[in-house]
C-alpha angles and dihedrals in degrees: 000000000000124000109275116250128207122204129181121198103201099190092054094031091230125149116200125190112195112196098177138005092242119129116262112245099172146343142220125211106230095184142322107327095355121106129178113212117214137197126224091280092054092252122144113260101161149354127223123198120193119202084022099172092056092043093051093044093050094043094048093044091051092048093049092047091052092050093046091050089054094054117103114252 
């Protein structure tokens, strides 16, 4: 396995995680704006996130809020 690579395309607001250099043979939409890229064997080779800045902001904010709510007061 190659070292994973992360690329952000600011103009398009796309975040791309490349796990291997294998050729993409297909993809599966995991949710709105999230696509898993697959090789010929159906194995995960990458993930693409559209509207990445909003997705990361919302995901991180939700995670932090959950953890803060669990802290003793």
